[in-house]
ZAKE-862813 format. One line per 8 residues: number of its first residue (from 1); for each residue x negated, y, z negated of N, C-alpha, C. Coordinates in Angstrom, 2 decimals. Layout:
<pts>
NUM = X Y Z X Y Z X Y Z; ...
</pts>
This chain:
<pts>
1 = -86.31 27.93 -50.61 -84.98 26.29 -49.79 -84.52 26.54 -48.69; -85.19 25.82 -48.13 -84.42 25.80 -46.67 -82.96 26.01 -46.42; -82.09 26.99 -45.90 -80.68 27.13 -45.37 -80.73 26.66 -43.82; -79.47 25.91 -44.19 -78.71 25.94 -43.01 -77.42 26.22 -42.14; -77.53 26.29 -40.26 -75.61 27.20 -40.69 -75.19 26.88 -41.15; -74.17 27.95 -41.15 -72.98 27.74 -41.82 -72.09 26.82 -41.01; -72.11 27.00 -39.81 -71.25 25.33 -38.97 -71.78 24.15 -39.45; -73.25 23.64 -39.38 -73.35 22.43 -39.86 -73.14 22.37 -41.23
9 = -72.76 23.14 -42.01 -72.61 22.93 -43.11 -70.88 22.33 -43.38; -70.43 22.83 -42.63 -68.54 22.31 -42.14 -68.28 21.75 -42.15; -69.64 21.17 -41.13 -69.27 20.33 -40.53 -70.05 18.99 -41.34; -70.92 18.85 -41.99 -71.35 17.63 -42.55 -69.70 17.56 -43.99; -69.47 18.03 -44.48 -69.18 18.56 -44.94 -67.06 17.40 -44.65; -66.89 18.52 -43.51 -66.05 17.72 -43.31 -66.04 15.83 -43.28; -66.75 15.43 -42.70 -67.36 13.89 -42.14 -67.82 13.26 -43.46; -68.14 14.03 -44.81 -67.56 13.31 -45.44 -67.10 13.29 -46.54
17 = -65.42 13.83 -46.06 -64.27 14.57 -46.88 -63.97 13.09 -45.91; -63.47 12.98 -44.67 -63.41 12.29 -44.38 -64.09 10.91 -44.39; -64.89 10.11 -44.69 -65.26 9.72 -44.48 -64.63 8.62 -47.00; -64.66 9.73 -47.33 -64.49 9.16 -48.16 -63.18 8.61 -49.03; -62.27 9.21 -47.68 -60.76 9.00 -48.19 -60.40 7.94 -47.43; -61.67 7.52 -46.14 -60.66 6.13 -45.20 -61.63 5.44 -46.41; -62.51 4.82 -47.13 -62.89 4.13 -47.65 -61.14 4.01 -49.34; -61.12 4.94 -49.53 -59.97 5.18 -50.30 -58.97 4.37 -49.92
25 = -58.43 5.24 -48.22 -57.01 4.25 -48.40 -57.23 2.85 -48.21; -58.57 2.78 -47.70 -58.69 1.02 -47.28 -58.35 -0.06 -48.81; -58.37 0.51 -49.69 -58.46 -0.76 -50.63 -56.56 0.12 -50.71; -56.15 0.35 -50.84 -54.11 1.19 -51.20 -53.57 -0.29 -49.57; -52.46 -1.08 -50.68 -52.03 -2.13 -49.37 -51.07 -0.81 -48.39; -50.67 -1.45 -47.12 -49.98 -0.68 -46.29 -48.85 -1.16 -45.90; -47.31 -1.02 -45.67 -46.85 -0.79 -45.35 -46.31 -1.01 -44.20; -45.92 -2.85 -43.62 -45.68 -3.12 -42.27 -44.60 -2.21 -41.24
33 = -45.17 -1.95 -40.78 -44.52 -1.10 -38.98 -43.31 -1.91 -39.15; -42.12 -1.25 -38.45 -41.09 -1.94 -38.45 -40.96 -2.33 -37.31; -40.35 -3.25 -37.29 -40.20 -4.37 -35.73 -38.77 -4.05 -34.82; -39.09 -4.33 -33.96 -37.54 -4.72 -33.81 -37.00 -5.91 -33.66; -35.66 -5.75 -34.03 -35.16 -6.80 -34.31 -34.50 -8.22 -32.90; -34.92 -9.08 -32.51 -34.53 -10.06 -31.43 -32.88 -9.26 -31.51; -32.98 -10.23 -30.59 -31.82 -10.08 -29.48 -30.55 -10.82 -30.75; -29.75 -10.44 -30.75 -28.25 -11.35 -31.40 -27.79 -12.89 -30.51
41 = -27.81 -13.72 -31.01 -27.49 -14.54 -30.34 -25.90 -14.99 -29.93; -25.76 -15.14 -28.60 -23.79 -15.32 -28.66 -23.66 -16.59 -29.02; -22.10 -16.68 -29.80 -21.84 -17.11 -30.94 -21.01 -18.76 -30.33; -21.40 -18.52 -28.97 -19.96 -19.20 -27.81 -21.61 -20.17 -27.35; -20.24 -21.47 -26.60 -21.76 -22.22 -26.15 -20.93 -21.47 -24.41; -22.02 -21.60 -23.65 -21.17 -21.74 -22.38 -20.90 -21.98 -21.53; -19.55 -22.07 -20.88 -18.78 -22.88 -20.39 -19.48 -23.96 -19.00; -19.76 -25.42 -19.51 -20.59 -25.45 -18.23 -20.16 -25.65 -16.49
49 = -20.61 -25.41 -15.40 -19.96 -25.86 -14.43 -18.77 -26.32 -13.87; -17.76 -25.65 -13.66 -16.83 -26.94 -12.28 -17.16 -27.63 -10.80; -18.38 -27.92 -11.31 -19.10 -28.99 -9.90 -20.20 -29.09 -10.54; -20.89 -29.09 -11.58 -20.84 -30.69 -12.47 -19.96 -31.95 -12.50; -21.12 -33.21 -12.89 -19.74 -34.46 -13.01 -19.83 -34.52 -14.11; -18.72 -34.79 -14.87 -18.42 -35.24 -16.26 -17.44 -36.42 -16.56; -18.28 -36.90 -16.93 -18.93 -38.44 -17.55 -17.50 -38.91 -17.94; -16.97 -37.98 -18.88 -16.40 -38.49 -19.97 -14.19 -37.90 -18.56
57 = -15.25 -37.46 -17.54 -13.11 -37.30 -17.19 -13.71 -36.87 -15.92; -14.07 -38.17 -15.13 -14.40 -38.17 -13.96 -12.83 -38.12 -12.52; -12.59 -37.63 -12.93 -11.09 -38.18 -11.55 -9.78 -36.94 -11.74; -9.19 -36.90 -11.07 -8.14 -35.80 -11.48 -7.12 -36.98 -12.25; -6.94 -37.37 -12.07 -5.81 -38.61 -12.41 -5.95 -40.05 -13.22; -5.85 -40.77 -14.43 -5.54 -41.64 -14.67 -5.73 -43.15 -13.95; -4.13 -43.10 -13.99 -3.87 -44.35 -12.61 -2.62 -43.08 -11.47; -1.56 -43.10 -12.34 -0.64 -42.26 -11.59 0.01 -40.53 -12.49
65 = -1.16 -40.71 -13.99 -0.93 -39.48 -14.55 -2.07 -38.05 -14.08; -1.59 -37.43 -14.37 -2.51 -36.07 -13.95 -3.71 -35.57 -15.51; -5.10 -35.02 -14.96 -5.70 -34.89 -16.23 -5.76 -33.88 -16.67; -6.92 -33.32 -17.35 -6.91 -32.20 -17.84 -8.38 -31.75 -16.23; -9.56 -32.17 -15.41 -10.23 -31.85 -14.79 -9.74 -30.98 -14.00; -10.87 -29.94 -14.09 -10.76 -28.58 -13.29 -10.83 -28.84 -12.37; -10.54 -27.76 -10.77 -11.37 -28.67 -10.07 -11.93 -27.19 -9.56; -13.21 -26.75 -8.71 -13.06 -25.68 -8.88 -12.67 -24.65 -7.77
73 = -13.39 -23.46 -7.73 -12.49 -22.75 -6.76 -12.85 -22.67 -5.21; -11.60 -22.44 -4.38 -11.63 -22.70 -2.91 -13.11 -24.24 -2.64; -12.79 -25.46 -3.15 -12.88 -26.76 -3.44 -11.64 -27.27 -3.33; -12.37 -28.68 -2.67 -10.52 -30.02 -2.11 -11.31 -31.22 -3.04; -10.07 -31.82 -3.10 -9.73 -32.92 -3.33 -9.32 -34.03 -2.42; -9.18 -35.73 -1.83 -8.13 -36.23 -1.59 -7.88 -37.90 -1.44; -7.65 -38.43 -2.06 -6.67 -39.64 -2.77 -6.34 -40.46 -2.34; -5.98 -41.31 -2.23 -5.07 -42.90 -1.28 -5.02 -43.75 -2.52
81 = -3.74 -44.16 -2.78 -3.12 -44.33 -3.76 -2.53 -45.35 -2.65; -2.58 -46.96 -3.62 -2.74 -48.48 -2.54 -1.49 -49.32 -3.75; -0.38 -49.43 -3.38 0.57 -51.12 -4.42 0.84 -51.60 -3.66; 0.15 -52.67 -3.43 1.38 -54.16 -3.44 2.26 -54.54 -3.62; 3.26 -55.41 -2.85 4.72 -54.68 -3.25 4.98 -56.03 -3.96; 4.07 -57.17 -3.43 4.28 -58.97 -4.16 4.19 -59.30 -5.01; 4.55 -59.12 -6.19 4.93 -59.79 -7.59 3.70 -61.00 -7.66; 2.27 -60.03 -8.55 1.50 -61.37 -8.69 1.83 -62.89 -9.33
89 = 3.64 -62.73 -10.11 3.58 -63.43 -11.12 5.27 -64.08 -10.42; 5.03 -63.70 -9.03 6.07 -64.56 -8.23 5.48 -66.63 -7.67; 6.59 -67.33 -8.15 5.78 -68.26 -7.51 4.70 -68.86 -8.26; 3.12 -69.92 -8.18 2.89 -70.84 -8.58 1.24 -70.20 -8.26; 0.53 -70.24 -8.75 -1.18 -69.99 -8.53 -1.09 -70.39 -7.28; -1.59 -71.86 -6.55 -1.24 -71.70 -5.26 -0.50 -71.03 -4.53; 0.10 -70.71 -4.99 1.15 -69.48 -4.05 0.63 -67.63 -3.87; 0.18 -67.97 -5.05 -0.95 -66.34 -4.84 -1.55 -66.59 -3.67
97 = -2.67 -67.51 -4.38 -4.17 -67.67 -3.20 -3.60 -67.80 -2.44; -2.61 -68.90 -1.65 -2.69 -68.58 0.44 -2.31 -66.89 0.31; -0.91 -65.89 -0.21 -0.72 -64.58 -0.34 -2.36 -64.23 -0.64; -3.15 -64.20 -0.43 -4.46 -63.67 -1.09 -4.08 -62.90 -1.45; -2.81 -63.41 -2.87 -3.13 -62.23 -4.27 -2.92 -61.34 -4.35; -1.40 -61.63 -3.00 -0.69 -60.81 -3.47 -0.94 -59.43 -2.04; -2.41 -59.59 -1.15 -2.67 -58.42 -0.70 -2.82 -59.14 1.56; -1.14 -59.83 1.35 -1.09 -60.57 2.78 0.30 -59.79 2.71
105 = 1.52 -58.94 1.45 2.53 -58.29 1.58 2.10 -56.97 2.49; 3.58 -56.50 1.88 3.85 -55.39 2.41 3.27 -54.17 1.11; 2.81 -52.51 1.42 3.03 -52.18 0.57 2.68 -50.72 0.25; 2.76 -50.08 -1.06 3.34 -48.24 -0.75 2.27 -47.91 -1.18; 1.73 -46.81 0.39 0.55 -46.26 0.28 1.30 -44.78 -0.51; 0.01 -44.42 -0.83 0.62 -42.28 -1.42 -0.70 -42.10 -0.40; -0.91 -40.94 0.14 -1.70 -39.96 0.76 -1.83 -38.27 -0.36; -2.76 -37.76 -0.93 -2.86 -36.13 -1.53 -4.13 -35.85 -1.14
113 = -4.00 -34.72 -1.33 -4.64 -34.19 -0.83 -4.18 -32.86 -2.01; -5.35 -31.83 -2.69 -5.41 -31.30 -4.16 -6.37 -29.70 -3.80; -6.57 -27.91 -3.19 -7.14 -28.05 -3.21 -7.25 -26.78 -4.71; -8.40 -25.92 -4.34 -8.25 -24.89 -5.93 -8.05 -23.65 -5.49; -7.44 -22.93 -5.49 -7.10 -21.93 -5.41 -7.99 -20.84 -6.27; -7.77 -21.37 -7.49 -9.16 -20.28 -8.37 -9.39 -21.70 -9.37; -10.77 -21.03 -10.43 -11.09 -21.96 -11.36 -10.07 -22.11 -12.49; -9.33 -23.81 -12.79 -8.67 -23.54 -13.12 -7.08 -23.65 -12.64
121 = -7.71 -23.84 -11.22 -5.88 -23.19 -10.60 -5.90 -24.62 -9.47; -5.20 -25.37 -9.12 -4.91 -25.96 -8.37 -3.38 -26.18 -7.81; -3.67 -26.39 -6.68 -1.98 -26.78 -5.93 -2.26 -28.25 -4.61; -0.84 -28.59 -4.41 -1.78 -30.63 -3.95 -0.23 -31.17 -3.37; -0.36 -31.36 -2.58 0.60 -32.34 -2.14 0.29 -34.25 -2.09; 1.33 -34.23 -2.40 1.57 -36.18 -2.01 3.18 -37.03 -1.29; 1.95 -37.33 -0.32 3.37 -38.28 0.06 2.19 -39.51 0.20; 4.28 -40.27 0.01 4.21 -41.93 -0.39 4.66 -42.69 0.75
129 = 5.23 -43.29 1.46 5.45 -44.19 2.78 6.86 -44.55 2.53; 7.27 -44.34 1.07 8.68 -44.32 0.35 9.38 -43.27 1.39; 8.77 -42.35 1.74 8.92 -40.81 2.82 9.32 -39.87 1.21; 8.62 -40.77 0.82 8.62 -39.00 -0.76 7.32 -38.27 0.13; 7.87 -37.04 -1.29 7.19 -36.36 -0.95 6.96 -34.94 -2.01; 6.11 -34.71 -2.28 5.58 -34.16 -3.94 4.82 -32.78 -3.69; 4.60 -31.66 -3.99 4.41 -30.43 -3.74 4.41 -30.30 -4.90; 3.00 -29.83 -5.99 2.82 -29.71 -7.57 1.38 -28.87 -7.48
137 = 1.83 -28.20 -8.44 1.02 -26.90 -9.02 -0.09 -27.53 -11.19; -1.58 -26.41 -11.25 -1.32 -27.19 -12.19 -2.28 -26.37 -12.85; -2.02 -25.84 -14.11 -2.78 -24.76 -14.89 -3.77 -24.76 -15.75; -4.58 -24.71 -16.35 -5.34 -24.49 -16.90 -5.15 -23.89 -17.92; -4.88 -23.60 -19.09 -4.27 -22.63 -20.41 -5.69 -22.93 -20.92; -5.91 -23.47 -21.72 -7.27 -24.33 -22.85 -8.40 -25.40 -21.99; -9.83 -24.90 -22.12 -10.37 -25.54 -21.93 -10.67 -26.37 -23.31; -11.61 -27.52 -23.40 -12.64 -27.46 -23.89 -13.51 -27.39 -24.11
145 = -14.03 -27.35 -25.32 -15.48 -26.91 -25.81 -15.94 -26.95 -26.93; -17.03 -26.51 -26.91 -17.55 -26.11 -28.79 -16.28 -24.89 -29.57; -16.15 -26.10 -30.27 -15.60 -25.58 -31.30 -13.29 -25.22 -31.25; -13.69 -25.87 -29.79 -12.22 -26.60 -29.25 -11.79 -28.20 -28.70; -10.98 -28.19 -29.71 -10.58 -29.60 -29.71 -10.31 -30.69 -28.59; -9.80 -29.68 -28.04 -8.63 -30.17 -26.83 -8.37 -28.55 -25.48; -7.98 -29.91 -24.79 -7.79 -29.00 -23.71 -6.47 -28.76 -23.15; -6.19 -28.03 -22.26 -4.53 -27.85 -22.27 -4.30 -27.14 -21.43
153 = -3.71 -28.35 -20.07 -3.29 -27.98 -18.00 -2.08 -27.35 -18.83; -1.44 -26.69 -18.02 0.07 -27.01 -17.66 0.62 -26.86 -16.54; 1.63 -28.42 -15.86 1.37 -28.47 -14.83 3.64 -28.38 -14.27; 3.63 -28.59 -12.88 4.73 -28.03 -12.57 4.28 -29.12 -11.21; 6.23 -29.32 -10.45 5.65 -30.42 -9.82 7.26 -29.98 -8.38; 7.79 -30.68 -7.90 9.50 -30.02 -7.11 8.46 -31.86 -6.08; 10.21 -33.15 -5.40 9.64 -33.66 -5.06 11.32 -34.09 -4.69; 10.78 -34.73 -3.62 12.36 -35.26 -2.20 12.34 -36.09 -1.98
161 = 13.37 -36.94 -1.52 13.62 -38.02 -0.71 13.61 -37.66 0.48; 13.26 -38.68 1.54 13.39 -38.11 2.77 12.51 -37.28 3.78; 11.65 -37.42 3.08 10.27 -36.04 3.73 10.89 -35.00 3.45; 11.39 -34.65 2.25 11.56 -33.64 1.32 13.38 -32.71 2.07; 13.73 -33.71 2.05 15.03 -33.71 2.95 15.89 -34.00 1.22; 15.62 -34.86 0.53 17.52 -35.09 -0.48 16.94 -35.31 -1.82; 17.95 -35.23 -2.02 17.58 -35.44 -4.05 16.61 -35.27 -4.55; 16.43 -33.74 -4.73 14.81 -32.88 -4.69 14.68 -33.64 -7.08
169 = 13.74 -33.44 -7.06 13.73 -33.89 -8.15 12.10 -32.60 -9.05; 12.51 -31.70 -9.77 11.69 -31.16 -10.33 11.14 -31.70 -11.84; 9.90 -30.80 -12.02 9.19 -31.13 -13.69 8.09 -30.62 -13.79; 8.13 -30.46 -15.52 7.66 -29.28 -15.45 6.64 -29.81 -17.12; 5.75 -30.04 -17.51 5.43 -29.84 -18.82 3.97 -30.03 -18.93; 2.87 -30.44 -19.59 1.56 -29.99 -20.23 1.03 -31.57 -20.18; -0.27 -31.23 -20.25 -1.43 -32.10 -20.22 -2.18 -31.80 -20.84; -2.74 -32.37 -22.50 -3.60 -32.35 -22.90 -4.11 -33.37 -23.02
177 = -5.57 -32.78 -23.65 -6.34 -33.68 -23.47 -7.85 -33.97 -24.42; -8.71 -34.85 -25.40 -8.84 -34.82 -25.76 -10.40 -35.43 -25.52; -11.72 -35.15 -24.93 -13.12 -35.67 -24.67 -13.61 -36.62 -26.09; -14.06 -37.44 -26.04 -14.08 -38.35 -26.99 -16.18 -38.57 -26.34; -16.52 -37.24 -26.90 -17.93 -37.34 -26.09 -18.52 -37.28 -25.04; -19.11 -38.14 -24.47 -19.93 -38.21 -23.00 -18.85 -40.15 -23.07; -18.12 -40.06 -23.88 -18.00 -41.88 -23.64 -16.25 -41.78 -23.35; -15.43 -40.77 -22.93 -13.93 -41.29 -21.81 -13.31 -39.86 -22.50
185 = -11.71 -40.16 -22.64 -11.24 -38.43 -23.16 -9.67 -39.24 -23.00; -8.81 -38.49 -24.29 -7.65 -39.73 -23.91 -6.61 -38.17 -23.93; -5.27 -38.83 -23.53 -4.22 -37.71 -23.21 -2.99 -37.88 -24.00; -1.90 -36.74 -23.80 -0.63 -37.20 -24.19 -0.10 -36.13 -23.12; 1.31 -36.53 -22.23 1.63 -35.59 -22.16 3.16 -35.90 -21.98; 3.63 -34.45 -22.37 5.41 -34.28 -22.33 5.63 -33.99 -20.81; 6.27 -34.11 -20.42 7.29 -34.17 -18.90 8.39 -33.96 -18.79; 9.05 -33.01 -18.60 11.32 -33.21 -18.41 10.74 -33.34 -16.72
193 = 12.00 -33.81 -16.19 12.06 -33.92 -15.14 12.95 -34.71 -14.61; 13.42 -33.16 -14.13 15.50 -33.68 -13.68 15.54 -34.43 -12.17; 16.87 -34.64 -11.80 17.56 -35.85 -10.69 16.31 -36.80 -10.69; 16.59 -37.76 -11.60 15.42 -38.52 -11.50 16.75 -39.69 -11.02; 17.97 -39.76 -10.90 18.52 -40.68 -10.65 18.67 -40.78 -9.65; 18.04 -41.59 -8.31 18.39 -41.46 -6.92 19.83 -42.47 -6.71; 20.49 -43.25 -7.01 21.49 -43.79 -7.11 23.12 -43.47 -7.71; 23.51 -44.04 -6.51 25.13 -43.31 -7.12 25.18 -43.07 -8.22
201 = 25.14 -41.28 -8.53 25.67 -40.69 -9.97 26.91 -41.05 -10.49; 26.81 -41.49 -12.51 27.80 -42.25 -13.03 28.32 -40.49 -13.27; 29.24 -40.80 -13.60 30.34 -39.25 -14.72 30.11 -39.46 -16.00; 28.99 -38.80 -16.68 29.14 -38.76 -18.02 27.18 -39.19 -18.24; 26.79 -40.09 -16.78 25.41 -40.42 -16.92 24.63 -39.46 -17.30; 23.09 -39.47 -17.69 22.68 -38.85 -18.26 21.39 -39.26 -16.20; 20.53 -37.70 -16.10 20.04 -37.84 -14.75 19.24 -36.64 -14.04; 18.11 -36.49 -16.25 16.99 -36.04 -16.91 16.37 -37.23 -16.84
209 = 15.31 -36.80 -17.21 14.61 -37.81 -18.05 13.29 -37.20 -19.30; 13.00 -37.46 -19.37 11.71 -36.97 -20.91 11.21 -37.88 -20.60; 9.81 -37.70 -20.77 9.00 -38.52 -20.77 7.87 -38.38 -21.41; 6.95 -39.15 -22.53 5.68 -38.65 -22.41 4.40 -39.34 -22.09; 3.84 -39.85 -21.57 2.40 -39.82 -21.30 2.24 -40.17 -22.20; 0.78 -41.03 -21.93 0.23 -41.92 -22.76 -0.99 -42.07 -21.84; -2.58 -41.59 -22.39 -3.69 -43.00 -21.55 -4.72 -42.47 -21.84; -5.56 -43.12 -21.84 -6.66 -42.95 -21.78 -7.54 -43.41 -20.57
217 = -8.74 -42.74 -20.47 -10.41 -44.14 -19.76 -11.16 -43.92 -21.03; -11.69 -44.36 -21.06 -13.09 -45.43 -21.66 -14.49 -45.20 -20.42; -15.51 -44.86 -21.02 -16.62 -45.50 -20.44 -17.39 -46.43 -20.97; -17.63 -47.38 -19.96 -18.27 -48.94 -21.24 -19.31 -49.25 -20.41; -20.31 -48.28 -19.22 -21.33 -47.84 -18.52 -21.41 -46.57 -17.67; -22.38 -46.31 -17.49 -22.44 -45.06 -16.44 -21.48 -44.62 -15.40; -21.61 -45.53 -15.19 -20.45 -45.18 -13.87 -18.84 -46.07 -14.28; -19.05 -46.85 -14.98 -17.84 -48.02 -15.41 -16.98 -47.97 -16.00
225 = -15.87 -47.41 -15.97 -14.56 -46.79 -16.87 -13.19 -47.89 -16.46; -12.89 -48.29 -18.11 -11.37 -48.64 -18.68 -10.47 -47.84 -18.33; -9.18 -47.62 -18.11 -8.36 -46.92 -17.84 -7.50 -47.65 -18.60; -6.07 -46.98 -19.17 -4.75 -47.43 -19.05 -3.55 -46.37 -18.91; -2.56 -46.38 -19.00 -1.14 -45.08 -19.40 0.20 -46.23 -19.83; 0.90 -45.76 -19.56 2.30 -45.55 -20.30 3.04 -44.41 -20.32; 4.05 -44.56 -20.16 5.29 -43.24 -19.80 6.76 -44.12 -21.17; 6.84 -43.56 -21.98 7.96 -44.08 -22.76 8.98 -42.57 -22.57
233 = 10.63 -43.22 -22.59 11.35 -42.21 -21.56 11.99 -42.42 -22.32; 13.03 -41.07 -22.07 13.87 -40.72 -23.12 14.94 -39.97 -21.81; 16.37 -39.59 -22.47 18.10 -39.61 -21.36 17.74 -41.12 -19.97; 17.41 -40.04 -18.51 18.72 -41.58 -17.65 16.96 -42.51 -18.25; 17.36 -43.71 -18.27 16.23 -44.67 -18.55 16.63 -46.27 -16.97; 16.56 -46.47 -16.30 16.32 -47.76 -15.29 15.67 -48.31 -16.09; 15.69 -49.38 -16.06 14.69 -50.65 -16.18 13.69 -50.15 -17.42; 12.45 -50.32 -17.05 11.53 -50.79 -18.30 10.88 -49.38 -18.46
241 = 9.75 -48.72 -19.01 9.27 -47.25 -19.06 8.10 -47.73 -18.22; 7.12 -47.14 -17.29 5.65 -47.40 -16.66 4.87 -47.56 -17.41; 3.17 -48.77 -16.93 2.43 -49.13 -17.70 1.58 -48.82 -16.27; 0.27 -49.37 -16.59 -0.26 -49.23 -15.95 -1.91 -49.68 -16.87; -2.39 -49.77 -16.32 -3.94 -50.53 -16.98 -5.25 -50.96 -15.20; -7.13 -50.32 -15.49 -7.36 -51.25 -14.67 -9.00 -50.38 -14.96; -9.48 -50.44 -13.81 -10.90 -50.48 -13.63 -11.86 -49.84 -12.92; -12.45 -48.69 -13.80 -12.69 -47.69 -12.54 -14.35 -47.93 -12.38
249 = -14.51 -47.43 -10.87 -16.46 -47.42 -10.54 -16.50 -45.84 -10.41; -17.45 -45.51 -11.37 -17.70 -43.53 -9.66 -19.14 -43.79 -9.27; -19.27 -43.11 -8.23 -20.81 -43.20 -7.44 -20.70 -41.76 -6.80; -21.19 -41.26 -6.82 -21.14 -39.32 -7.08 -19.37 -38.89 -6.83; -19.48 -38.15 -5.70 -18.22 -37.87 -5.92 -16.76 -38.44 -5.38; -17.70 -39.78 -5.30 -15.92 -40.85 -5.04 -15.92 -41.58 -6.26; -14.63 -41.76 -6.49 -14.52 -43.17 -7.46 -13.62 -44.09 -7.00; -13.13 -45.13 -7.39 -12.50 -46.56 -6.52 -12.30 -47.30 -7.86
257 = -10.79 -47.66 -7.94 -9.53 -48.08 -8.58 -9.13 -49.49 -8.54; -9.58 -50.47 -9.27 -8.83 -51.73 -9.49 -7.72 -51.40 -9.87; -6.25 -51.62 -10.10 -5.38 -51.29 -11.87 -4.23 -52.54 -11.34; -3.33 -52.28 -12.45 -2.47 -53.00 -12.16 -1.30 -52.83 -12.85; -0.11 -52.51 -12.02 1.27 -51.70 -12.66 2.67 -52.44 -12.65; 3.15 -52.38 -13.53 5.04 -52.75 -13.07 6.11 -52.26 -12.43; 5.05 -51.50 -11.65 5.58 -50.63 -10.96 5.14 -50.23 -9.73; 5.87 -49.52 -8.50 4.50 -48.53 -7.11 4.60 -46.98 -7.96
265 = 4.87 -46.49 -8.64 5.36 -45.10 -9.02 3.63 -44.89 -9.22; 3.90 -43.22 -8.06 2.26 -42.46 -8.61 2.99 -40.86 -7.95; 4.37 -40.86 -8.10 5.09 -39.38 -8.37 5.92 -38.96 -9.92; 5.61 -38.24 -9.75 6.47 -37.67 -11.23 8.01 -38.11 -11.37; 8.77 -37.58 -10.50 9.81 -38.61 -10.93 10.08 -40.67 -10.76; 9.02 -40.76 -9.25 8.47 -41.82 -9.63 8.33 -42.50 -10.76; 7.03 -42.43 -11.59 6.48 -42.14 -13.12 7.95 -42.17 -13.80; 9.08 -41.01 -13.58 9.65 -41.27 -15.14 10.79 -42.47 -14.41
273 = 11.16 -43.24 -12.79 12.26 -44.33 -13.04 11.35 -44.78 -13.82; 10.48 -44.99 -13.93 9.62 -46.30 -15.17 9.36 -47.13 -13.95; 9.02 -48.37 -14.34 9.20 -50.54 -13.69 9.95 -50.89 -13.57; 9.61 -52.09 -13.62 10.71 -52.96 -12.90 10.88 -53.99 -13.89; 9.99 -54.55 -14.19 10.25 -55.01 -15.90 8.94 -56.15 -16.17; 8.83 -56.91 -17.36 7.54 -56.95 -17.54 7.01 -58.23 -17.13; 7.63 -59.49 -16.71 7.48 -60.14 -15.81 6.47 -60.61 -15.44; 6.59 -58.99 -14.39 6.27 -58.98 -13.35 5.11 -57.33 -13.00
281 = 3.81 -57.64 -11.93 3.05 -56.69 -12.28 2.33 -57.21 -11.18; 1.83 -55.86 -10.12 1.50 -55.41 -9.17 0.24 -54.56 -8.99; -1.12 -55.60 -7.67 -2.05 -55.62 -7.57 -1.81 -54.11 -6.89; -3.43 -52.99 -6.75 -3.43 -51.62 -6.37 -4.65 -51.86 -6.71; -4.93 -49.94 -6.37 -5.91 -49.71 -6.13 -5.33 -48.13 -6.03; -6.79 -47.35 -6.24 -6.48 -45.88 -5.75 -8.19 -45.72 -5.34; -8.66 -44.62 -4.21 -9.45 -43.93 -3.89 -9.94 -42.51 -3.86; -10.57 -41.76 -4.63 -10.70 -40.10 -4.81 -11.25 -39.80 -3.81
289 = -11.39 -38.96 -3.40 -13.85 -37.80 -3.45 -12.91 -36.72 -3.13; -13.71 -36.59 -4.19 -13.80 -34.85 -4.55 -15.28 -33.87 -2.45; -14.40 -33.10 -2.96 -15.13 -32.28 -1.59 -15.50 -30.80 -2.25; -16.57 -31.24 -3.02 -17.77 -30.23 -3.96 -18.79 -30.62 -4.49
</pts>
């Protein structure tokens, strides 16, 4: 019998044993190798950019009352308010038509500038043509997003007559908003306003006002809105509560609004003093421009 070298026999034996072992293992189900788990997704939706257009809240005010729209850091905005002083109910329709629907008379005009010093923090100044100057600030406390149905801002202001030289009226309060998807927003605004009596003081008479601003903006077309607001009051109460409504068009960073109000108020103390009466309404408009 032919003999083979010992090394060849060992190598052949190893090859046979390895083949048999592999064949046996092929019939045994193998457990899958553990895989690395995917990274956990964040449970919170990222906050939208402050610079993006918000179709439900396109401006920093309704008509006279503030909203919770954020002003980006180092961005600014400018607003013109204009209230014609000729009542639409004065005389007959022919008189109104002859006066250009009230535009031939005088007007109370306001100029406003606001600046974002931080995200959610804004400061501004508003001056009206009756020489009232108002300085104001606004700080966002809660931002509405998924899981949070309300937005809440803290507001504070102080204004003075005769170019901020007399009868100073401070104000502090909150703006609470809820957005209606992409179709607008509703607002409730409890505000305390001090020293609202700009006439001769009477002993024992209330001189401060607590107003409850109520309002909303409803989007009826992609860039067209219906706006309304009112401000029931407690405390010093001369005349009737402020009320206003209007229609607004947005075009890029511009907003143009035509409104009708029972007074001329555009500052917080002017709104707290209320309107004139329910029989006289005044044509007006607001124009705003965002610089961001």
